[in-house]
Structures are given as structure tokens and as C-alpha cells.
N, C-alpha and C positions, 0 to 999 in steps of 0.2 A: 660745437657749431654745426658739425655736419648732420646731426639729427634733427635740427630745427627746419621748419618749413622754408625759411629765408635762404637756406644754403644753396638751393638751385638757382635762385635769382643772383646770388653773390657771385657764383661761379660763372654765370652768363656775363655778368658785367665785366668780370676779370679777364674775359677773352680779348677785349680791345687793347688794354695795355700789353697783354701777352703777345698779341700779334706784332705791335709796333716794336716791342723789345726784340722780338724775334728777327725783324728786319735790321734793327740796329746792330745786332749781333752778327750780321752778314749771313742770315738764312742757314742756321745750322741744321743738322739731320733731324732733330726733333720738331715736328711741325705743330703750330699752334692750332687751336681748334677752329678758328675763322678760316684758315687755309683748308682744313678738312672739309668744312662746309662748302668752300668754293669748289673743291675738286668734285664733291658729290653733285653739285648743281651742274657742273660742266658735262659729267657723264650723263646725267639725266636728260640735259638738253641735246648732247651729241647723239644719243641712241634712242631718244624718244621714250624713255622708260617711265611707267606710270606707277610702278610698285616699288617700294624700298623695303628690303629685309635687313634687320640689324641683329648682331649678336653683341651682348654688353650694352644694355640700356643705360645703366649707371643712373645719373640724375635726369635723364631724358633730354640732354642738351641737343643731340642730333635730331631727335624725333621733334622737338620744339622748333628747331630751325627748319625743318623740311616739311612740317605738316600742311603747309599751304601749297606745296609743290607737287604732291604725290596724290594719287586717288587712293592708294592703300598703302599703310605702313605697318609692318609687323616687326616687333622688337622683342627679343629673347634675353632675359636677365636670370642668371644663376641664383643670385642672392634674393631670398623671399622678401626681406624688408624693402629693398630697392624696387623689385617688381610691384609690390603692393603699393608703394609710393607712386610710382609711374602710372599704374592703374588709376589711381584717384586723380592724378594730375591730368590725365588726358581722358577722363571719363565722358567728357562732353565732345570729344572728337570721335564721331561714329566710324571714320575710317582708319582709326589707329586702335591696334590691338596689341596688348603686351602678353607675353607667354612667360611663365616662370619654370625654369628647369635647365638641366643640362642640354645645350644646344645641339649637341649631336643626338640626344633623344628626341628632342622636340622638333628638329628640322624637317623630318619627314611629314609631319603634320602640316607644317607651313607651306612646304612645297606642294602638297595636295591642294591648297587653297588657290594656288596661282593658275591664272588663265591666260598668262603671256609672259614674255621676258621681264625679268626684274633686275634691279640693281641690288647687290649684296654689299653691305658695308660690315665687314668682319673684324673683330677684336682680336689682335694678337695675344692679349692678355689671357685669353682662354687657353693658350696653348703653353702656359707655364713659364713664360719668360719673366714674370715679375718676382723671381727668386724662389719659386716653388717648381718641382718637376712635375709637369703635367703628363696627361695622358699621351704617349708617344704617337698614337695612331689617330689622335682626334682631328688633327688638321687635315691629313690625307683623307679621312673618312667623310669629313664634311665637303671638302672640296670635290671628291668623287660624287656624292650625292647631288651636289649643284650641278656639276659639269655634265653629269649623265642624264640630267633631267631633260624632257623633250624640248623645252625652250632654251634659246641662246642667251643665257643670263650673263651679265657682266659682274665682276667680282673686284671690289677694292679691299685690300687687308691693311688695316691701320696699324701703325707702330712696327713697321717691317723689321726695324733695327732689333727687335727682340727675337728674331729667328737667328740665333747665335750659333747653331751647330754644336752646342754643348750641353751636357746633362740630359741628352735624349731629345732635345728640342732640334727640329730640323733647322738647316741653314736656308738662307735665300737661294743659294745655288741648288740645294736639295728640292725645294718646293719648285724651282724654275724646271729643273731636269724632269721631275715627276710629272708636272702638268703638261709640258710639251712633248713628252715622249708618249704618255698615256692618251692625251687629247691633242694630237698634231694640228688641229684646226685653230689651237690657241696659242697665244703669245702672252709672255710674262715680262714685266718690267718693273723697276722700282724708281720712284720719283718722288722727293719730298717726304721719304719715310713711308710712302704708301705703295704697296705692291698692287699692281693693275694687271688683272687677267681678263684679256679681251680676245676677240676673233681676229685671226691674222688678216691683214691687208684687205 
């Protein structure tokens, strides 16, 4: 079913029972997609951000949910078939652009397009937590590119529980120490399985 055009719609409809089941279970660490959407909206409103940058397009669920809220959306997908699917899905949305490739390679191109601060929605799956050892330097390299950019971008890192500190994957503490030592104007916290990197006070 994942290869059929209806799978994206099926997943979207599944967000609602998933959200209520999450509440009934006492809000465990794994956050449902509707909550993730709520957090993205909150940061867009709180910081007045008009551009969203995403790594891990997957079936375009976050892009679809946010396309009416941002002036520009740039989403990077590593898997060519998924990137092609998303490109077709959002072909009529002139402010949405899908990139295909390794996000660490594509990120400089995306950063060059930015004309002001953006909200970054990063996928921890890119860093190897899903059972495969990833590039040990990928996360720090991407964070350094984003945080060294001239604009004060805000970063949300999804699935923070995947930062286990095992098999070459950094831990949450490692990332927090790295960011707050190299970029002392930044603070890092994790809530509802989402790491939030923002400006201090």
C-alpha cells in the first residue's frame, strides 16, 4: 500500500486516532504527528518565521500541514522515489520546493536561498537512529551550518529519543553540550521528544 497514491491520505487520516491514543496512554515520549504540527505552528507564531526548512520529506505530511502558513517551504528528501512523489504532490504550490539528496550536501544550497530567519524541522532519522549506523559527523555538521548562518534560525529536531549515545550516534547531552559551548547565545531543551534550539532568554 505504501507505493499507492492513496497512502499519503491514509497516513494523514491516521494522525487523529494516533493523537487521541497518545493522550489515552498518558502522553509517552513518542509524539504523534498532530502534536509535531502544533509545535511547528507555535514556533512559527512565536518567532514570526515565514520560511520552513525540513529534512526528511517522507510522504509530505508536514509540508501539506504547513503550506498555508509559510511563505516559503524547502524540504529535503534522501530517497529519490519519495522526493519525486513529493515534487508531483506539491507541483502547484509555487512556494514549496522539494530537494533530493543528502541533506548535508543540499543544505548549503538551501541556506543560500534564505533572506531571513527560518524555522528548521530536522529529522533525527537522518542521523542513523533507526537501526543503521549513520555518519557520526552529520548532525554536528548540519547544526554548525545552520547556527553559523547570518540569520538567527530556530531549530526543532524531531525524534530526539533517537539520540542514544550508542553506535556512534550522539546523545541528547552530547548535542546540548556541543551547541551551548560552540554557540553560547543558544539554549537547548527537549520536550515531547522534540529538541528545541533557540536563542537564550
